[in-house]
C-alpha positions in Angstrom: 109.0 85.2 155.4 106.7 84.3 158.3 108.2 82.9 161.4 106.2 79.7 161.4 107.7 78.6 158.1 111.0 78.3 159.9 109.6 75.8 162.4 111.0 72.2 162.1 108.9 69.7 160.1 108.3 67.7 163.4 106.2 70.6 164.6 104.5 71.7 161.3 103.2 68.2 160.3 101.4 67.5 163.7 100.1 71.0 163.8 98.6 70.7 160.3 97.2 67.2 161.1 95.6 68.6 164.3 94.0 71.5 162.4 92.6 69.2 159.7 91.2 66.8 162.3 89.6 69.7 164.2 88.0 71.1 161.0 86.8 67.6 160.0 85.4 67.1 163.5 83.6 70.4 163.5 82.1 69.6 160.0 80.9 66.1 161.1 79.5 67.4 164.4 77.6 70.1 162.5 76.1 67.5 160.1 75.2 65.1 162.9 73.5 67.8 165.0 71.6 69.1 161.9 70.3 65.6 161.2 69.4 65.2 164.8 67.4 68.4 164.8 65.6 67.4 161.7 64.7 64.0 163.2 63.5 65.6 166.4 61.4 68.0 164.4 59.7 65.1 162.5 59.0 63.2 165.7 57.5 66.3 167.3 55.3 66.9 164.3 54.2 63.3 164.3 53.5 63.3 168.1 51.6 66.6 167.9 49.5 65.3 164.9 48.6 62.2 166.8 47.7 64.2 169.9 45.5 66.6 167.9 43.9 63.7 166.0 42.9 62.1 169.3 41.6 65.4 170.7 39.6 66.1 167.6 38.1 62.6 167.7 36.9 63.1 171.3 35.5 66.6 170.5 33.7 65.8 167.3 30.5 64.3 168.9 30.3 67.2 171.4 30.7 69.8 168.6 28.0 68.1 166.5 25.6 68.2 169.4 26.6 71.8 170.1 27.5 71.0 173.7 29.8 73.9 174.5 30.3 72.9 178.1 31.4 69.4 177.3 33.8 70.8 174.7 35.2 73.2 177.3 35.5 70.3 179.8 37.3 68.1 177.3 39.8 70.8 176.3 40.4 71.6 180.0 41.1 67.9 180.7 43.4 67.7 177.7 45.3 70.8 178.8 45.8 69.5 182.3 47.5 66.3 181.0 
């Protein structure tokens, strides 16, 4: 018989409760952090999409006029910011 089974009930019950609370805390933390990562990913995709939409809107006239130097200048300015 394992030694911990001989421990008094006043030690076993708090120990079991502590272990269960630790397991539940780890599970909840994992869920919350997973949801946070997904939310951050969605926000980053939305932000990058908006940035690239703005950049493409400013580049379109220059591309249509085949003005390579203005395209280069616009991309350089966007890269600096």
